C-alpha positions in Angstrom: 251.1 -56.6 93.9 253.8 -55.5 91.5 253.9 -52.0 90.0 253.0 -53.3 86.5 249.9 -55.0 87.8 249.0 -51.9 89.8 249.3 -49.7 86.7 247.2 -52.0 84.7 244.4 -51.9 87.4 244.6 -48.1 87.5 244.4 -47.8 83.7 241.5 -50.2 83.6 239.7 -48.2 86.3 240.2 -45.0 84.4 239.1 -46.5 81.1 235.9 -48.1 82.5 234.9 -45.2 84.8 236.6 -42.1 83.7 234.4 -39.2 82.5 237.1 -38.2 80.0 237.1 -41.5 78.1 235.0 -41.3 75.0 234.7 -37.5 75.0 237.3 -37.2 72.2 238.6 -34.1 74.0 242.3 -34.7 74.5 243.3 -31.1 73.7 241.9 -29.7 76.9 243.9 -32.2 78.9 247.2 -31.4 77.4 247.5 -27.6 77.1 248.5 -24.8 79.4 245.7 -22.5 78.2 243.6 -21.5 81.3 240.2 -22.0 79.7 241.0 -25.4 78.3 242.5 -26.5 81.6 239.3 -25.4 83.3 237.3 -27.5 80.9 239.4 -30.5 81.6 239.1 -30.0 85.4 235.3 -29.7 85.0 235.3 -33.0 83.2 237.5 -34.5 86.0 235.0 -33.0 88.6 232.2 -35.1 87.1 234.3 -38.3 87.3 233.6 -40.9 90.0 236.1 -40.5 92.9 237.5 -44.0 92.3 238.4 -43.1 88.7 239.8 -39.6 89.7 242.0 -41.2 92.4 243.2 -43.9 89.9 244.0 -41.2 87.4 246.0 -39.1 89.9 247.8 -42.2 91.2 248.7 -43.2 87.6 250.1 -39.8 86.9 252.2 -39.7 90.1 253.4 -43.3 89.7 254.5 -42.9 86.1 256.0 -39.4 86.6 253.7 -37.6 84.2 255.2 -34.3 83.1 252.2 -32.7 81.4 248.4 -32.8 81.4 245.4 -32.7 83.6 245.3 -36.0 85.7 242.6 -36.5 88.3 241.8 -32.8 88.2 245.4 -31.7 88.9 247.5 -29.9 86.2 251.0 -31.3 85.7 253.3 -28.9 83.9 257.1 -29.4 83.5 256.8 -32.1 86.2 255.3 -29.7 88.7 251.7 -30.1 90.0 249.1 -27.3 90.2 245.6 -27.3 91.6 244.7 -24.6 89.0 246.1 -22.5 86.3 246.1 -18.9 87.2 245.5 -16.6 84.3 247.9 -13.7 83.7 247.4 -10.5 85.8 246.1 -10.1 89.3 244.1 -12.9 90.8 240.4 -12.3 91.2 239.4 -11.5 94.8 237.4 -14.8 95.1 240.4 -16.8 94.0 243.2 -15.0 95.8 243.2 -17.3 98.8 243.0 -20.6 96.8 246.2 -22.6 96.4 247.8 -22.8 93.0 250.7 -25.2 93.5 250.4 -28.7 94.9 253.2 -30.7 96.4 253.7 -34.3 95.4 253.4 -35.3 99.1 250.0 -33.6 99.3 248.8 -35.4 96.2 250.1 -38.9 97.5 248.3 -38.2 100.8 245.1 -37.4 98.8 245.4 -40.6 96.7 245.9 -42.8 99.9 242.9 -41.1 101.5 240.6 -41.6 98.5 241.7 -45.1 97.4 240.3 -47.8 99.6 242.1 -50.5 97.6 245.1 -52.0 99.2 248.4 -50.8 97.8 250.2 -54.1 98.2 248.9 -57.6 98.2 
């Protein structure tokens, strides 16, 4: 399967199954404000795993620089599991990872996506 076809399948999966489609809330997905990012990640959390995985794969494949994609925050091309607010981290969040490597994210996509990558 060529990359264009794969991207079309991913986009269709997101549009048909994504919890974010139809909410009208694009601001939360494309900001670096901690509260808005958390809202976007909560919406992603309610998304079916197939759509979340498609969304994350779409972002990784197309090299998204900004936005919350599949529950992951992309900012200046770097990926973050969460946006840490200014100041000291809360005790219950201190051990949680902030940054995500692209390799970790690709591993996650491959683990969560039962569809064949090439056919």
